[in-house]
C-alpha positions as CSV (number, residue, x, y, z in Angstrom):
1,X,116.1,25.4,149.6
2,X,115.3,27.4,152.6
3,X,119.0,27.9,153.4
4,X,119.5,29.2,149.8
5,X,116.8,31.8,150.2
6,X,118.2,32.9,153.5
7,X,121.5,33.6,152.0
8,X,120.1,35.9,149.3
9,X,119.2,39.6,150.0
10,X,115.7,41.1,150.2
11,X,115.9,42.3,146.5
12,X,116.3,38.7,145.3
13,X,113.1,37.5,147.1
14,X,111.1,38.4,143.9
15,X,112.3,36.7,140.9
16,X,113.2,39.1,138.0
17,X,111.4,42.1,139.6
18,X,113.2,45.1,141.0
19,X,110.9,47.3,143.0
20,X,111.6,51.1,142.9
21,X,112.8,52.6,146.1
22,X,111.2,55.8,147.3
23,X,113.6,58.6,148.2
24,X,112.7,61.4,150.6
25,X,113.5,64.9,149.3
26,X,116.6,66.4,150.6
27,X,114.7,69.6,151.8
28,X,111.2,70.7,152.0
29,X,110.0,74.2,150.8
30,X,109.6,76.7,153.6
31,X,106.0,77.8,153.9
32,X,105.6,81.4,155.0
33,X,103.5,81.8,158.1
34,X,99.9,82.4,157.1
35,X,97.6,84.7,159.0
36,X,93.9,84.7,158.8
37,X,92.5,87.8,157.0
38,X,91.1,90.4,159.3
39,X,87.4,91.4,159.1
40,X,86.4,95.0,158.5
41,X,87.7,98.0,156.7
42,X,90.4,100.1,158.1
43,X,92.3,97.3,159.7
44,X,96.1,97.9,159.2
45,X,97.7,95.8,156.5
46,X,99.9,92.8,157.2
47,X,103.4,93.9,157.8
48,X,105.1,90.8,158.9
49,X,108.7,89.7,158.4
50,X,108.0,88.3,154.9
51,X,110.3,89.6,152.2
52,X,107.8,89.0,149.4
53,X,107.1,92.5,147.9
54,X,103.6,91.9,146.6
55,X,102.3,90.8,150.0
56,X,102.6,94.3,151.5
57,X,99.5,96.2,150.4
58,X,97.2,98.6,152.1
59,X,93.5,97.9,152.3
60,X,92.7,101.4,153.4
61,X,93.5,102.8,149.9
62,X,90.7,100.6,148.4
63,X,88.1,102.6,150.2
64,X,89.0,105.8,148.4
65,X,89.0,104.3,144.9
66,X,85.3,103.6,144.6
67,X,82.7,105.4,142.6
68,X,82.0,108.8,143.9
69,X,82.0,112.5,143.2
70,X,85.1,114.0,141.4
71,X,87.7,115.4,143.7
72,X,89.1,118.9,143.5
73,X,92.2,117.6,141.7
74,X,90.1,116.2,138.8
75,X,88.1,119.4,138.5
76,X,91.3,121.4,138.5
77,X,92.8,119.3,135.6
78,X,89.6,119.5,133.6
79,X,90.1,123.3,133.2
80,X,93.3,122.7,131.3
81,X,91.4,121.6,128.2
82,X,89.5,124.8,128.0
83,X,92.7,126.9,128.0
84,X,94.2,124.9,125.1
85,X,94.3,126.6,121.7
86,X,92.2,125.2,118.8
87,X,93.7,122.4,116.7
88,X,93.9,124.6,113.5
89,X,95.7,127.3,115.4
90,X,98.2,124.8,116.8
91,X,98.9,123.6,113.2
92,X,99.4,127.2,112.0
93,X,96.2,127.4,110.0
94,X,94.4,130.7,110.5
95,X,91.1,130.4,108.7
96,X,90.1,134.1,109.1
97,X,93.4,135.2,107.6
98,X,93.0,132.8,104.7
99,X,89.5,134.2,104.1
100,X,90.7,137.7,104.1
101,X,93.5,136.8,101.6
102,X,90.9,135.1,99.4
103,X,88.6,138.2,99.4
104,X,91.6,140.4,98.5
105,X,92.3,138.3,95.4
106,X,88.7,138.4,94.4
107,X,88.8,142.2,94.3
108,X,90.8,143.0,91.1
109,X,90.7,146.7,91.7
110,X,91.9,147.1,95.3
111,X,94.4,144.5,96.5
112,X,95.4,144.4,100.1
113,X,99.0,143.4,99.7
114,X,99.8,143.7,103.4
115,X,97.8,140.5,104.0
116,X,100.2,138.5,101.9
117,X,103.2,139.5,103.9
118,X,102.5,136.5,106.1
119,X,102.8,133.6,103.6
120,X,101.1,130.3,103.9
121,X,100.2,127.2,101.8
122,X,96.9,126.3,103.3
123,X,94.9,128.5,100.9
124,X,96.8,127.4,97.8
125,X,96.4,123.8,98.7
126,X,92.6,124.3,99.0
127,X,92.5,126.0,95.6
128,X,94.6,123.3,94.1
129,X,92.2,120.6,95.3
130,X,89.2,122.5,94.0
131,X,90.8,123.0,90.6
132,X,91.6,119.3,90.3
133,X,88.1,118.4,91.5
134,X,86.4,120.6,88.9
135,X,88.6,119.1,86.2
136,X,87.7,115.7,87.4
137,X,84.0,116.5,87.1
138,X,84.7,117.5,83.5
139,X,86.3,114.1,82.9
140,X,90.0,115.0,83.3
141,X,92.3,113.6,85.9
142,X,94.7,116.5,86.3
143,X,95.7,116.5,89.9
144,X,99.4,115.7,89.2
145,X,99.6,118.0,86.2
146,X,98.2,121.0,88.2
147,X,100.5,120.4,91.1
148,X,103.5,120.0,88.9
149,X,102.7,123.1,86.8
150,X,102.1,125.1,90.0
151,X,105.5,124.1,91.4
152,X,107.4,124.8,88.2
153,X,105.6,128.1,87.6
154,X,106.5,129.3,91.2
155,X,110.1,128.3,90.7
156,X,110.1,130.1,87.3
157,X,108.6,133.3,88.8
158,X,111.0,133.1,91.7
159,X,114.1,133.0,89.5
160,X,112.7,135.8,87.2
161,X,112.2,138.1,90.2
162,X,115.5,137.4,91.7
163,X,117.3,138.1,88.4
164,X,115.4,141.3,87.9
165,X,115.9,142.6,91.5
166,X,119.3,141.3,92.1
167,X,120.9,141.4,95.6
168,X,118.5,144.2,96.7
169,X,115.5,141.8,97.0
170,X,114.6,139.4,99.7
171,X,112.0,137.3,98.0
172,X,111.9,133.7,99.0
173,X,110.4,130.7,97.3
174,X,107.9,130.0,100.0
175,X,106.3,133.4,99.6
176,X,106.3,133.0,95.8
177,X,104.4,129.7,96.2
178,X,101.9,131.4,98.4
179,X,101.3,134.3,96.0
180,X,101.0,132.2,92.9
181,X,98.7,129.8,94.6
182,X,96.3,132.4,95.9
183,X,96.1,134.1,92.5
184,X,95.0,130.8,91.0
185,X,91.6,131.4,92.5
186,X,90.1,133.1,89.3
187,X,91.2,130.1,87.3
188,X,89.5,127.8,89.7
189,X,86.3,129.9,89.3
190,X,86.7,129.6,85.5
191,X,87.1,125.9,85.8
192,X,83.9,125.6,87.7
193,X,82.0,127.8,85.2
194,X,83.3,125.8,82.3
195,X,81.3,122.8,83.5
196,X,78.1,124.6,82.3
197,X,79.5,126.0,79.1
198,X,79.9,124.4,75.7
199,X,83.4,123.4,74.8
200,X,83.2,125.0,71.3
201,X,82.3,128.6,71.0
202,X,83.5,132.1,71.7
203,X,81.9,132.3,75.1
204,X,84.3,130.0,76.9
205,X,87.3,131.6,75.1
206,X,86.3,135.1,76.3
207,X,85.9,133.9,79.9
208,X,89.3,132.2,79.7
209,X,90.9,135.4,78.6
210,X,89.2,137.3,81.4
211,X,90.4,134.7,83.9
212,X,94.0,135.0,82.6
213,X,93.9,138.8,82.8
214,X,92.4,138.6,86.3
215,X,95.1,136.2,87.6
216,X,97.9,138.1,85.9
217,X,96.9,141.4,87.3
218,X,96.4,140.1,90.9
219,X,99.7,138.1,90.9
220,X,101.7,141.0,89.4
221,X,100.4,143.5,91.9
222,X,101.2,141.3,94.8
223,X,104.7,140.4,93.6
224,X,105.5,144.1,93.0
225,X,104.4,145.0,96.5
226,X,106.0,142.1,98.4
227,X,109.3,142.4,96.4
228,X,111.2,145.6,96.9
229,X,112.8,147.4,93.9
230,X,110.6,145.5,91.4
231,X,108.3,148.3,90.4
232,X,110.5,149.3,87.4
233,X,110.2,145.7,86.0
234,X,106.4,145.5,86.2
235,X,105.9,144.6,82.6
236,X,108.4,141.7,82.7
237,X,106.8,140.3,85.8
238,X,103.4,140.6,84.2
239,X,104.6,138.8,81.1
240,X,105.9,135.9,83.2
241,X,102.7,135.7,85.2
242,X,100.6,135.8,82.0
243,X,102.5,132.9,80.6
244,X,101.9,130.6,83.5
245,X,98.2,131.4,83.9
246,X,97.7,131.0,80.1
247,X,99.0,127.5,80.5
248,X,96.4,126.8,83.2
249,X,93.6,128.2,81.0
250,X,94.6,125.9,78.2
251,X,94.4,123.0,80.6
252,X,90.8,123.9,81.2
253,X,89.9,124.5,77.5
254,X,91.4,121.3,76.1
């Protein structure tokens, strides 16, 4: 029996059990040389032979990044905000110019047409929103109708003027939208006044006629001035403007 065990290998000494053999790794990771941190501020940073990029940092920069009084560069950059233009001016919205245009439309006798040479849609958009708001207070949701009628009316007046003037005129659609929108202001006032008037009666009808005449006269005078060679067709331009503002007055009445 003893001779039989001697003839077998060491793996056969345990019956039916194969013990795992531990293998040593082929290589060991190379540890970078560590250096104990230096004590104190202002000690030069570690600049060893390591190729790791995030190891090379400067401790001296941390002393200047604390809480303290603003430097001259910060004070110099803060002055840039004071030199910037207001937000409305950057967007092309001149509130004083819009106010002067509005006051010129409110005066039916003397219109300053030179103010409307510079067309804009900021004022007409405000009047459109006010008109729709007053109609909403009276129980009518007419925002889409007012916007659609305003666009169609401006295109209609634009084509009428260009056909009357011909090639001699230089009237564009943007300026037409601006003029028609600003002259909608009397109709907006009529819409606000109609909230306090009875729907049936001659009073609201008379006020509606006055609003139509006011809008027609203002729009006709402005279109004649801003459109060259249109003075001889004043009656036709007034007829077209009267039609479109009559439609807006019917929108308020019914």
